[in-house]
N, C-alpha and C positions, 0 to 999 in steps of 0.2 A: 787310814786303814784300820778296820776293826780288829781288836785283839780278842773279841768275844763273839761266839756264834752259838746258835741253837741248831742241832741236827735232828730232823724228824726221821723216825723209823717205824715201820709197822711191827708191832710186838710179836705177831704170829710169824713174821719172816725172820727178823733179827732183833731181839730184845736187848735191853740194857743188861739183863742177866747173862745173855749170850756174850756180850762184850766183856763183862767181868770175868766170865769163865775163860774166854780166849785171851784176855789181858790186852791184846793189841789186834787191830784189824785194819784193812784198807777200806775206806769209805767209798763205795761205788754204787752204781745203779742210778746215778743222778743224770737227768737229761734236760731239765729245764735250763735254758740259757742263763738266766739270772742266778740260779742255784749253782751252776757250773762256774760262773764268774766268781761267785762268793768262795767256792772251793779253791780256785786258782789264787785268790788274794790272801788265803790263809798263810800264816807263818808258823814255824815250829814254836811251840810254847803257847800258842793261842788256847784260851780256855773255852771249853765247850759245855753246853747243856744238852743232854740227850732227852728227847721228847718222844714219847710213844703215842702213835696215832691209833686209829681204829676204835676199839671199845674203851681204851684207856684215856686218850686225849689229855695227857698230863706230862709235865716235865718230871723226870724220875731220877736222873743221875748226872754226874759230871764226867768229863773226859778232857784230854789235852791232845793237841796236834804234836806228833812226833816228827813227821817230815812231809814235805810237799814236793811232788815232781810234776811240774806243769809243762813239760816238753811238748806233750800233745794238748793244745789248748782246749780241745773239745772233751778230753777225758783226763783231767788231772788226777794224779794218784796221791791221795792224802791218807797217810797212816796215822791212826789215832790210838791212844792208850786209855784204858779205863781209869776212871777216878772212883769216887764214892757215890753211893746212893744218896739222894736228898733225904733229909730227916723225915719229910713226908712229901708225897707227890703233890705237885702244884697243877691244878686243873686249868684248862683253857678258860673256863668260866671265871676262875679267880684272877687269872692273868688279865682278862678283858676288863675287869673292874678297876685295874690300876692305871692311873693317869700316865705313868711313865711308859706305858705300852700303847697309848692312844694313836701314835703315828707309826708304830712298828709294823713292818711287813708281816710279822707273826699274826697280827689280827686283821690287817688290811688285805693280805694276799695269802689266803688260807692254804693254797696248794703249794706254796714255796717250801721246799724241803731243807734248804740251807739258808738260815736267817741270821744276818748280823745283829748283834746285841750291843747296847751301850754297857759300860762298866756298871752303871747304876741298875740296869735291868738284870744283868748277870748276878750281881750281889743280892738283889731282891729275891731272885729265884732260889739262890743257894741258901739264903737266910730265912725263907718263908717256912 
């Protein structure tokens, strides 16, 4: 089970800055069955990368899972807390150039909004 995930959000709807301001939020609005399964599989303490879609198309910050309530398997309730902004946003273009992302759903399944990451992928995003 992955301990690292990337969560996509439309910056004009709910940005990383909004998460920082709110400090914590419930991650909702996910309907894709694979993305919902990924939410259900999260555990408290899982490390997250927040990726803004739309005009931004970049990983912009970190967060962590606070709690997971998967009583309703179709609508798990995942509470997350804000982490820190990345030193610089990491664009999708930069991500696609990295061999470690070659088989990642992030580049293979563009519409997937909750993407498992390897520790290596997470650390590369945070350290870029």
